[in-house]
Structures are given as structure tokens and as C-alpha cells.
N, C-alpha and C positions, 0 to 999 in steps of 0.2 A: 398758957397763952396758945390760942388757936393758930395753926399754920396759915400763912396768907395765901389766897387763891391765885394762881398763876393764870394768866390770859394769853391764848395764843395770838400772836401778831405776825404780821407779814411786812418786811421793809419794802422799800422802793425797788430793791433789786430781786425781790421774789423770794428772799430767805424767810423761812418759818421759824419762829422762836417763841418762848414762854416768858413772860415777865410779870411779876407781882407789883412792881412799882410803876410809876408814870413816866419812868426813863424811856425816851424814844430810841436809844442806841441799839442797834442790832449787833449781838455778839459775833455773828459770822463777819459781817462787814468790818467790824473793829479788828478782828483777828487778821483779816486780809490785809488791812492798811498798817499793822504794826511793823515798824522798821526792823530790818534783819541786823543792822549794826548802828553803832553810835550811842550816845547816853540815853536817848529816847528809848531805845530797845530794852533798856534795863527796867523800865517802869511798868506799873500796872496800867491798863487802859485809862481809869479815871485820872490818874497823876499825869500821864502823857497828854491827855486832852486838856488838863488844867493849864499846863505849860503852853501847849499850842494855841489855846484860846486867848492866851495873854501874849502871844506873839513871841514866845521864847523857843526858838527852835535850833539854838547854837549855844555852845557853852559860853561864848563871849557875852551874849545877851543874858544868859543865866548868872553870870559873874557880876552883873550890875545890880542884882537884888540881894537882900539880906535873907537869911533863912526865915525869919519871922514874916517877912513879906510873902515869901514863897508859900508858907503854911497857910496864909490867908486865903489863897486860891481855892475855890470850890473844887473838890476832887483830890486834893493833895493832902496827904497824910504823913505823919512823923516818920513812918517806916521807909519813905522814899529819900529821906534827907542824907542817910549814909551812902547810899548809892550815888547821889548827886555830888556830895562832898568828894567821894572817891574819884569820880569822873573829872571833877574839876581839878583836883590835886594831880591827877595823872597828866594834865595839859598845862600844869604851871599856874593854875587860877584857883580862886577861892570865892566864896560868897562875900558880898560887900559887908562891912561891919557896921 
């Protein structure tokens, strides 16, 4: 399999980065907006965006969803579930059954 060619791109803030996919997300901007604390800070950028894009910005909102529903979000993978489960449990919450 041949390596994919990476293209130089520039985001609206002027950051230069290389991407081989059509994904328009600037890694520098994404790192700058990563929270320093809270359950969203535990997640990878795609998983965090998946929750944010679905309006899930608090553990209370997260607890209204089942694990199966969360896994349906684009960008969310099974590796994020243990972190989310733990954060919910630490706050006396759980995924909906």
C-alpha cells in the first residue's frame, strides 16, 4: 500500500498543517480549544467534537444517552467509553439503559 500524499493547508487563523484526508480541522486550532479540565478534556479531538456537535457539553446531558447511541456519533469510538463511564460514575451518574 502506497503512503497517502499529505497536502499543505492553511486555516483561517493562519496555521499551516499537512493533511492527507478531506478533514478541514486544523490540528493547532483543535489543540488550542481543548479544555484543561472536565470530562471533555479526557477525550481525543474527534470524540470531543462528536459530543459537542450533538450538544453534549455536560455529564448531565451525556447521561441522557445510552452507550450505543453515543457510539453512533461520527468520531466517537469504543476507546472513549471507559473514560466517559468513569467520569459519569465519579459524579453519581450513568449512561441511560
